[in-house]
C-alpha positions in Angstrom: 119.3 87.1 -67.0 118.3 89.8 -64.5 118.7 89.2 -60.5 118.0 91.6 -58.3 120.1 93.5 -56.5 120.8 95.3 -53.0 118.0 95.0 -51.6 116.9 91.7 -52.6 119.6 89.8 -51.4 118.8 89.1 -47.8 115.1 87.7 -49.6 117.9 85.1 -50.4 116.6 82.9 -47.6 112.4 83.6 -48.4 113.3 82.9 -51.7 115.5 79.5 -50.6 112.2 79.0 -48.5 109.3 79.0 -51.3 111.9 77.3 -53.6 111.7 74.0 -51.2 107.9 74.1 -51.2 107.3 74.7 -54.7 110.1 72.0 -55.9 109.4 70.1 -52.7 106.0 69.8 -54.2 106.7 68.6 -57.6 109.3 66.1 -56.2 107.0 64.2 -53.7 104.2 64.0 -56.3 106.4 63.0 -59.5 108.1 60.2 -56.7 104.4 58.9 -55.6 103.8 58.9 -59.7 106.8 57.1 -60.2 106.1 54.4 -57.3 102.8 53.8 -59.3 104.5 53.2 -62.7 106.8 50.9 -61.3 103.7 48.7 -59.8 104.0 47.5 -63.6 105.6 44.3 -64.8 109.4 44.9 -65.8 110.0 45.1 -69.6 114.0 45.9 -70.8 114.5 49.1 -72.8 117.8 49.6 -72.7 118.9 48.5 -76.4 120.2 50.6 -78.8 121.4 52.8 -76.6 122.3 55.0 -79.8 119.1 55.2 -81.7 118.0 55.9 -78.0 119.7 59.3 -78.1 118.9 60.0 -81.5 115.5 59.8 -81.4 115.7 62.5 -78.1 117.5 64.6 -80.5 115.1 64.5 -83.2 111.6 63.7 -81.8 112.2 65.5 -78.5 114.2 68.0 -79.2 113.4 68.6 -82.7 109.7 68.0 -82.5 109.8 66.1 -85.6 106.4 64.5 -85.4 104.9 67.8 -84.1 105.5 69.5 -87.6 104.0 66.8 -90.2 101.4 67.9 -92.1 98.6 68.4 -91.5 99.5 69.6 -88.2 102.5 72.4 -89.2 101.4 75.2 -88.4 99.9 74.4 -85.4 102.8 71.7 -84.7 105.1 74.9 -84.7 103.1 76.7 -82.3 103.7 74.0 -80.2 107.4 73.6 -81.1 108.2 77.6 -79.9 106.5 77.0 -76.8 108.4 74.1 -75.9 112.0 75.3 -77.2 110.9 79.2 -75.3 110.4 77.3 -72.1 113.2 75.2 -72.3 115.4 78.1 -73.3 113.7 80.8 -70.6 113.8 77.4 -68.1 118.1 78.4 -68.0 117.1 81.7 -67.2 114.7 81.0 -64.7 117.5 79.1 -62.7 119.8 81.3 -62.9 117.6 83.9 -61.4 116.9 81.6 -58.7 120.3 80.9 -57.8 121.3 84.7 -58.3 118.3 85.4 -56.1 119.4 82.3 -53.4 123.2 82.3 -53.5 124.2 85.4 -55.4 126.3 84.1 -58.2 125.2 83.5 -61.9 125.2 80.9 -64.4 127.4 81.2 -66.6 126.9 82.3 -70.2 123.9 83.5 -69.0 124.8 87.4 -68.9 125.7 86.8 -72.6 124.5 89.2 -75.3 123.4 86.2 -77.6 121.2 84.8 -74.3 120.1 87.7 -73.7 118.4 87.9 -77.5 117.4 84.2 -77.6 115.2 84.5 -74.4 113.5 88.0 -75.2 113.3 86.5 -78.6 111.5 83.7 -77.2 109.4 85.5 -74.4 107.7 87.1 -77.8 107.5 83.5 -79.8 106.3 81.6 -76.7 103.8 84.7 -75.7 101.8 85.2 -79.6 101.6 80.8 -79.6 100.3 80.8 -76.7 97.8 83.6 -78.1 97.3 81.2 -81.0 96.2 78.3 -78.7 93.9 80.4 -76.9 91.9 81.2 -79.2 92.3 77.9 -81.2 90.6 76.2 -78.2 88.3 78.8 -77.5 86.7 79.1 -81.3 88.5 76.4 -83.4 88.6 73.0 -81.6 88.6 70.5 -83.9 86.5 67.6 -82.7 88.9 65.3 -81.6 90.3 67.8 -78.6 89.5 67.5 -75.1 89.4 71.1 -74.0 89.4 71.3 -70.3 90.0 74.0 -67.5 93.6 72.4 -66.8 94.8 73.3 -70.3 93.9 76.9 -70.0 95.6 77.1 -66.6 98.9 75.8 -67.7 98.4 78.4 -70.8 98.1 81.4 -68.2 100.8 80.1 -66.3 103.5 80.0 -69.0 101.8 83.8 -70.2 102.2 85.0 -67.1 106.2 83.7 -66.5 106.6 85.7 -70.3 104.7 88.7 -69.4 106.4 89.1 -66.1 109.9 88.2 -67.6 110.0 91.0 -70.1 108.6 93.3 -67.6 110.6 93.1 -64.6 113.9 93.2 -67.2 112.5 96.5 -68.9 111.3 97.7 -65.4 115.0 97.2 -64.1 116.7 99.1 -67.0 114.0 101.8 -66.7 115.5 101.6 -62.8 118.7 101.5 -63.2 118.8 98.3 -60.9 120.7 95.9 -63.4 124.3 94.8 -62.4 127.1 96.6 -63.8 127.9 95.4 -67.3 124.5 93.8 -67.7 124.2 93.2 -71.2 120.1 95.1 -72.2 118.4 92.6 -73.7 117.0 93.8 -77.3 112.8 93.8 -76.9 112.8 94.5 -73.2 115.4 97.4 -73.8 113.7 98.7 -77.0 110.0 98.3 -75.6 109.2 98.2 -72.3 112.3 100.9 -71.1 110.5 103.7 -73.0 107.2 102.7 -71.3 108.2 102.9 -67.3 109.0 106.1 -65.6 112.2 105.4 -63.3 110.2 105.8 -60.3 107.5 103.8 -61.5 110.0 101.2 -62.8 111.8 100.7 -59.2 108.3 100.1 -57.8 106.8 97.6 -61.0 110.8 95.9 -61.0 110.2 94.1 -57.4 106.3 93.2 -58.1 107.2 91.4 -61.1 110.5 89.8 -60.4 108.8 88.2 -57.5 105.2 87.3 -59.7 108.0 85.3 -61.8 109.3 83.9 -59.3 106.1 82.7 -57.7 104.4 81.7 -60.7 107.3 79.9 -61.7 107.3 77.5 -58.0 103.5 77.4 -58.3 103.6 76.1 -62.1 106.2 73.3 -60.6 104.1 72.4 -57.8 101.1 72.3 -60.2 102.8 70.3 -63.3 103.0 66.9 -61.6 99.0 67.6 -61.0 98.0 68.3 -64.1 97.7 66.1 -67.8 101.0 68.5 -68.5 103.1 66.3 -66.6 104.1 65.2 -70.4 106.3 68.2 -70.1 108.2 66.2 -68.3 107.5 62.8 -68.6 107.8 63.0 -72.9 111.8 62.8 -72.3 111.7 59.1 -70.7 108.8 58.2 -72.9 111.1 59.0 -76.4 114.2 57.7 -74.9 112.3 54.0 -73.9 110.1 53.4 -77.3 110.5 50.2 -78.7 112.9 49.9 -81.0 112.1 47.3 -82.8 110.1 47.5 -86.5 106.1 48.8 -86.0 104.7 45.8 -87.1 106.1 43.5 -84.5 104.2 42.4 -81.5 105.7 41.7 -78.3 106.7 37.9 -77.8 106.0 36.2 -74.7 108.9 34.2 -73.4 108.7 30.7 -72.6 104.9 30.7 -72.9 104.5 26.7 -72.0 105.0 27.6 -68.5 103.7 30.8 -67.7 100.3 30.6 -65.1 99.1 34.1 -66.9 98.5 35.7 -70.2 97.8 38.8 -71.1 96.6 42.5 -69.0 93.6 41.8 -67.2 95.0 44.5 -64.2 97.1 47.3 -63.1 100.3 44.9 -62.5 99.4 43.1 -65.5 100.6 46.1 -67.8 104.6 46.9 -68.3 106.2 50.1 -66.6 106.3 51.7 -70.2 102.7 50.8 -70.8 101.9 52.8 -67.9 104.5 55.6 -68.1 102.5 56.2 -71.8 99.8 57.0 -69.8 101.1 59.7 -67.9 102.7 61.3 -71.2 99.5 61.1 -72.9 98.8 65.4 -74.3 95.4 64.7 -75.1 95.7 65.8 -78.0 93.8 63.6 -79.5 95.7 62.8 -82.9 95.6 59.1 -82.6 91.8 59.2 -82.4 91.6 61.8 -85.5 93.8 59.4 -87.1 92.0 55.7 -86.3 90.2 54.7 -89.2 88.0 52.1 -86.9 86.5 55.4 -85.1 86.4 56.9 -88.5 84.0 54.4 -89.9 81.7 54.6 -86.4 83.2 51.4 -84.7 83.2 51.9 -80.7 87.2 52.2 -80.8 89.2 55.5 -79.3 92.9 55.1 -79.0 93.3 57.8 -76.8 90.3 57.2 -74.1 92.2 53.8 -73.5 95.1 55.1 -72.8 93.6 57.5 -70.5 91.2 55.1 -68.8 94.5 52.7 -68.0 95.9 56.3 -66.2 93.4 57.1 -64.6 92.7 53.1 -62.9 96.2 53.6 -61.9 96.0 56.4 -60.2 93.0 55.2 -58.4 94.0 51.6 -57.8 98.2 53.1 -57.4 98.0 54.1 -53.3 95.9 50.9 -52.5 98.7 48.7 -54.1 101.5 51.0 -52.6 100.1 50.0 -48.9 99.0 46.7 -49.3 101.3 45.1 -51.9 98.8 42.3 -51.0 95.9 43.8 -51.8 93.2 42.0 -54.2 94.7 43.6 -58.1 92.5 40.5 -59.8 89.9 43.1 -60.5 89.7 43.3 -64.2 90.0 46.9 -66.4 87.6 48.9 -67.7 87.6 47.5 -71.3 88.3 43.8 -70.3 85.6 43.9 -67.8 82.4 45.8 -69.4 83.7 47.1 -72.9 85.8 44.3 -74.6 84.0 45.3 -78.0 86.3 49.0 -78.2 89.3 46.4 -78.0 87.8 44.1 -80.9 86.9 47.0 -83.3 90.8 47.7 -83.6 92.6 46.5 -86.8 96.0 47.1 -85.0 97.2 48.9 -87.8 99.4 51.5 -85.8 97.9 54.6 -87.3 97.8 55.8 -83.5 101.3 55.0 -83.1 102.5 56.7 -85.8 100.4 60.0 -85.3 101.3 60.2 -81.8 103.7 63.1 -81.0 105.1 61.7 -77.7 105.7 57.9 -79.0 102.9 56.2 -77.2 102.4 52.5 -78.2 98.3 51.7 -78.3 98.9 48.9 -80.0 100.5 46.5 -77.3 98.0 47.6 -74.7 94.8 47.0 -76.7 96.7 43.5 -77.9 97.8 42.4 -74.3 94.1 43.1 -73.3 92.9 40.7 -76.0 95.0 38.0 -74.6 93.6 37.8 -71.5 90.1 37.4 -73.2 90.9 35.0 -75.8 93.5 32.8 -73.6 92.5 33.3 -69.8 88.9 33.7 -70.5 88.4 32.2 -73.9 85.9 35.1 -74.8 86.8 36.4 -78.3 84.2 37.0 -80.9 82.6 34.2 -82.6 83.8 35.0 -85.9 87.5 35.7 -84.3 87.0 32.2 -82.6 86.0 30.2 -85.5 88.7 32.0 -87.6 91.1 30.5 -85.1 90.0 26.8 -85.1 90.1 26.6 -88.6 94.0 28.0 -88.6 94.3 25.5 -86.2 92.7 22.5 -87.8 93.2 23.5 -91.8 96.2 25.9 -91.8 94.1 29.1 -93.3 91.3 31.4 -91.4 88.6 29.8 -93.8 89.1 25.8 -93.1 89.8 25.0 -96.6 91.2 21.6 -97.0 95.3 21.8 -96.7 95.7 19.6 -99.8 94.3 22.0 -102.0 96.4 24.9 -101.0 98.5 24.4 -104.2 96.1 23.8 -106.5 96.1 27.5 -107.8 98.9 27.0 -109.8 99.3 23.5 -111.5 98.1 24.8 -114.6 101.2 27.4 -114.3 103.3 24.6 -113.7 105.3 26.4 -110.7 107.4 24.3 -109.0 107.0 23.6 -105.0 110.4 22.9 -102.8 110.3 19.3 -102.8 110.7 19.2 -106.9 113.1 21.8 -106.7 114.5 21.8 -103.3 118.0 24.4 -104.8 115.7 27.1 -105.9 116.7 30.5 -104.7 113.7 32.2 -103.4 110.1 30.9 -101.2 107.3 32.1 -102.5 105.1 32.5 -99.6 101.7 32.6 -101.5 99.3 33.4 -98.2 96.4 31.7 -97.2 94.2 34.3 -99.0 95.8 33.8 -102.7 95.9 30.0 -101.8 92.3 29.8 -101.2 90.5 32.8 -102.6 90.0 33.1 -106.5 90.2 36.6 -106.9 93.5 37.0 -104.9 94.6 34.1 -106.7 94.8 36.4 -109.8 97.6 38.6 -107.8 100.0 35.2 -107.0 99.1 34.2 -110.9 100.5 38.1 -111.9 103.8 38.0 -109.3 104.6 34.4 -110.6 104.7 35.8 -114.6 106.7 38.8 -112.8 109.3 36.6 -111.4 109.7 34.6 -114.3 110.1 37.2 -116.6 112.6 38.8 -114.2 114.4 35.1 -114.6 114.1 35.0 -110.4 114.5 31.1 -109.2 111.3 30.0 -106.8 109.4 27.6 -105.3 106.0 27.5 -103.7 105.7 25.1 -100.6 101.8 24.2 -101.9 100.3 21.8 -99.7 102.9 22.2 -96.8 102.9 25.9 -96.7 100.4 26.7 -93.8 99.2 30.4 -92.3 101.5 32.6 -90.7 99.4 33.0 -87.6 99.5 36.5 -87.8 95.3 36.7 -87.7 95.4 34.2 -84.6 98.4 36.7 -82.8 96.3 40.1 -83.2 93.4 38.7 -81.8 94.9 37.6 -79.2 96.1 34.0 -79.4 99.6 34.1 -78.9 100.2 30.3 -78.1 99.0 29.7 -81.5 100.6 31.7 -83.1 104.2 30.7 -81.7 102.7 27.6 -82.9 102.1 28.0 -86.9 105.4 30.1 -86.4 107.7 27.0 -85.1 105.8 25.3 -88.0 106.5 26.9 -90.7 110.7 27.8 -89.1 110.8 24.0 -89.3 109.4 23.8 -92.7 112.1 26.4 -93.7 114.5 24.7 -92.1 113.9 21.2 -93.8 114.5 22.9 -97.4 117.2 25.4 -96.4 115.1 28.7 -96.9 116.8 31.9 -96.6 114.9 34.6 -98.9 111.5 34.7 -98.9 109.2 36.7 -101.3 105.6 37.5 -99.8 103.0 39.6 -102.0 100.6 39.6 -98.5 102.1 42.3 -96.1 100.8 40.7 -92.9 103.2 37.8 -94.2 106.1 39.8 -94.7 106.2 41.7 -91.6 105.0 38.4 -89.1 108.3 36.6 -91.2 110.8 39.8 -91.3 109.9 40.8 -87.9 
């Protein structure tokens, strides 16, 4: 990386002062945001450390989720901006260190580094051009474009342009340090543009413009949605390592005084960090089946509304730890229908390039509505009542649960306790004639394969997954415990499930 010499060295104190202002503004705002985030409840996220390191390499540095179809082309453009920004940041650090302290970061003067930084500068400029065109003329409906996005793109573009200009001008003016390896693009293009006299003027202007732009970018970054440049790193590291279909468990539920989330302090610190990390790309909403069918759910809006409430309430809560925090979250207060529209399919989580976990927030707010306010929709209330009373959401008699299998002479564990596998039939296949065709077909397949299996018949009860996703964690734990006791009674070790909900609940 080129560093100014000669008359620029006495300006090191000025550069140092500017750096203190720029990075001071960044760290002051970042510290405030961190303190807001820590208002959330504690949550352990340090299990499986090597998996987390792998995620950083693959998801964060490798940009894996951005490079999936149908987003491959624009994902690649973003990846070039990201990779280029990382490389050029190292060069900028070298520039500041040399300008203030008079020495280089080791390795930044090599020919390989010069080639890398120049090539990435061109790739970043091309990608930024595509981003501007797409936002202006080919913007997808899911993308919410604001001035903030254009400002960040302009700042990054200015960084690339000034980098190439001051390198090329430095070459033309002969202002470079002895032994410096000329960067290929700046040498091949810009050196031929500037005369020596003009380059002597352009070099300091471009250099200082680059420095001021870097510091302005640092000061502006934590005020903008592009804070994700910083927060994606920890957000990916602290992502859930449990299976995607698994929901968070309420520990020691009998002794809990409150359930779910209705105010900022009810969300975990990781759920609040998600809000800082949202890029507002709209991929979660673009992939939401509920939104696609006209339901009032927008996963991105839920994440951003929680973030906005944190930014509103954070200063008050920091100033007065005893401040009233019972004011309900936006969705709990006025728009619960958006929460009930969610199918908890996790398409939003799968699509998110920065590993935001939408479902946990929605389920936590549902838990508050269901367990604290008793305000679940009538059909959900009816399903929970039926599960509690009859062991299935439709209220069919528990005693008839095994009737579908009588003509097939399917053994029960009571009759065949040494069976190797339990076939967990599920509620729908037990009481609904159309779904019984699935169970009957699977029985024939298992017999043809010579599998030793049995069913529980009337001893089987709902796994509780519908109640849990509605928000009734208490009922789910009751159902889970009942099934666990039945499994222990017969020594069940292997389970076959024809229902994905049963499989996920039992396995995860």
